[in-house]
C-alpha positions in Angstrom: 0.7 -5.8 -0.4 0.8 -9.6 -2.4 4.2 -10.7 -3.5 2.1 -10.9 -7.2 1.1 -7.5 -6.7 5.6 -7.1 -5.5 6.6 -8.8 -8.6 3.8 -6.1 -11.3 5.1 -3.4 -9.9 8.9 -4.6 -10.2 7.8 -6.0 -13.5 6.2 -2.8 -14.6 10.1 -1.0 -15.0 11.4 -3.1 -17.0 11.5 -2.6 -20.6 9.5 -5.0 -22.8 11.7 -7.6 -23.4 13.1 -8.1 -20.3 9.5 -8.1 -19.1 9.0 -10.1 -21.6 12.0 -12.7 -20.8 11.1 -12.7 -17.1 7.6 -13.5 -17.3 7.8 -16.8 -19.9 9.8 -17.8 -17.7 6.9 -18.1 -15.4 3.6 -20.6 -14.6 1.4 -19.8 -17.0 -1.0 -19.3 -14.0 1.4 -17.2 -12.5 2.0 -15.6 -15.7 -1.5 -14.6 -16.3 -1.6 -12.9 -12.7 1.5 -11.0 -13.4 -0.3 -9.9 -16.5 -3.4 -8.6 -15.2 -1.8 -6.4 -12.3 0.5 -4.8 -15.0 -2.3 -3.7 -16.9 -3.8 -2.8 -14.0 -0.8 -0.5 -13.4 -1.1 0.7 -16.8 -5.4 2.2 -16.5 -4.0 3.9 -13.3 -1.5 5.0 -15.0 1.7 4.3 -14.1 4.4 5.2 -16.1 7.1 2.2 -17.6 10.5 1.5 -16.6 12.3 5.2 -17.3 14.4 7.1 -14.7 13.5 7.3 -11.2 14.4 10.7 -10.8 12.2 11.4 -13.6 9.6 9.6 -12.7 9.6 11.2 -8.9 9.6 14.8 -11.0 6.7 14.7 -13.0 4.9 13.4 -9.3 6.9 15.8 -8.2 5.4 19.0 -10.8 1.6 16.8 -10.5 1.6 17.3 -7.1 2.4 20.4 -7.4 -1.0 21.1 -10.5 -3.2 19.0 -8.3 -2.2 20.9 -5.1 -4.0 24.4 -5.8 -7.4 23.2 -6.0 -6.9 21.2 -3.8 -6.1 23.7 -1.1 -8.2 25.2 -1.7 -10.9 23.6 -1.5 -13.2 22.9 1.8 -13.1 20.4 4.4 -16.6 19.6 3.6 -15.5 19.2 -0.3 -12.9 16.7 0.9 -15.4 14.8 2.9 -18.5 14.7 0.1 -15.3 12.9 -2.0 -13.0 10.7 0.7 -15.9 9.6 3.4 -16.6 6.3 1.5 -13.7 5.8 0.3 -11.5 3.2 2.5 -9.5 4.6 5.6 -5.9 3.7 4.4 -6.8 6.2 1.2 -8.0 9.1 3.6 -4.8 8.4 5.7 -2.9 8.7 2.2 -4.2 11.5 1.0 -4.0 13.6 4.1 0.0 12.5 4.4 -0.1 14.0 0.9 0.5 17.4 1.9 0.0 20.1 4.7 -3.9 21.0 3.9 -5.8 24.0 5.6 -8.6 21.5 5.3 -6.6 18.5 7.5 -8.1 19.3 11.1 -11.8 20.4 9.7 -12.2 17.0 7.3 -10.9 14.5 10.8 -13.3 16.7 12.6 -16.9 15.5 9.3 -15.4 11.4 10.1 -17.4 9.8 13.6 -14.3 8.8 16.3 -13.6 5.4 14.9 -12.4 7.1 11.2 -10.9 9.1 13.3 -8.9 7.0 14.7 -8.3 4.7 12.2 -7.2 7.7 9.8 -5.0 9.2 12.0 -3.2 5.4 12.9 -2.4 4.8 9.0 -1.6 8.4 8.3 2.1 8.0 10.0 3.0 4.6 8.4 2.8 6.2 4.6 5.9 7.8 2.8 7.1 8.9 -0.2 7.8 6.4 -2.2 4.9 5.7 -4.6 4.9 8.8 -5.6 3.3 7.8 -8.9 0.7 6.6 -6.4 0.7 10.4 -4.9 -0.3 11.6 -8.7 -2.7 10.1 -9.3 -5.1 10.3 -6.5 -4.1 14.2 -6.6 -5.0 13.9 -10.2 -8.9 12.3 -10.2 -9.3 14.7 -6.8 -8.6 17.2 -9.2 -11.0 16.0 -11.5 -13.4 15.4 -8.8 -12.9 18.8 -6.9 -13.2 20.3 -11.4 -16.0 18.6 -12.4 -18.4 20.2 -9.4 -17.4 23.7 -9.7 -17.9 23.4 -13.5 -21.5 22.4 -12.6 -23.2 23.9 -9.8 -26.0 22.1 -9.6 -24.3 18.8 -9.5 -22.8 18.0 -6.1 -19.5 15.7 -5.2 -20.5 12.3 -4.5 -22.7 11.1 -1.7 -23.7 7.2 -2.6 -21.3 6.1 -4.4 -17.3 5.9 -3.9 -14.4 7.6 -6.5 -13.7 4.3 -9.4 -10.3 4.7 -9.3 -10.1 5.4 -5.8 -11.4 2.5 -5.2 -9.5 0.8 -7.3 -6.0 2.4 -6.2 -6.6 1.8 -2.8 -5.8 -2.7 -2.8 -2.2 -1.0 -4.1 -1.3 0.8 -0.8 -2.8 -1.9 1.8 
């Protein structure tokens, strides 16, 4: 993750007045980059400020709700949703909990992708609860859309937009 992204994450947690004070002391180029990253965090649904314990609790509750739908998905459904996504993102999703479809999902990827995903899985922790929440919500939404319209199959030719936008924040 770039220095600007790390700085944006730190600024994102601050109150408006504190954030404005810090941004005001930076060069215009840095201000614009950080403001763009702050907007991106807002669009991705990251909560601003607040108690860290409260954010973790909210993310855990959301993970449970999303997990129910995702836990009952098949490996084929998850493959259809994730096959065009970066290995880092697939590894992150698999690492969120013990999914019943994880092993079967991995067998659907070619050997090189399986190895990439397995290598990356060991690197993830639960230090990004809002990212995890956003990932689970997006996957749940994609599954719900598929289940609500039996004529529609999961996306096979185009990647899920939000998942692609979240990926730079986990590299």
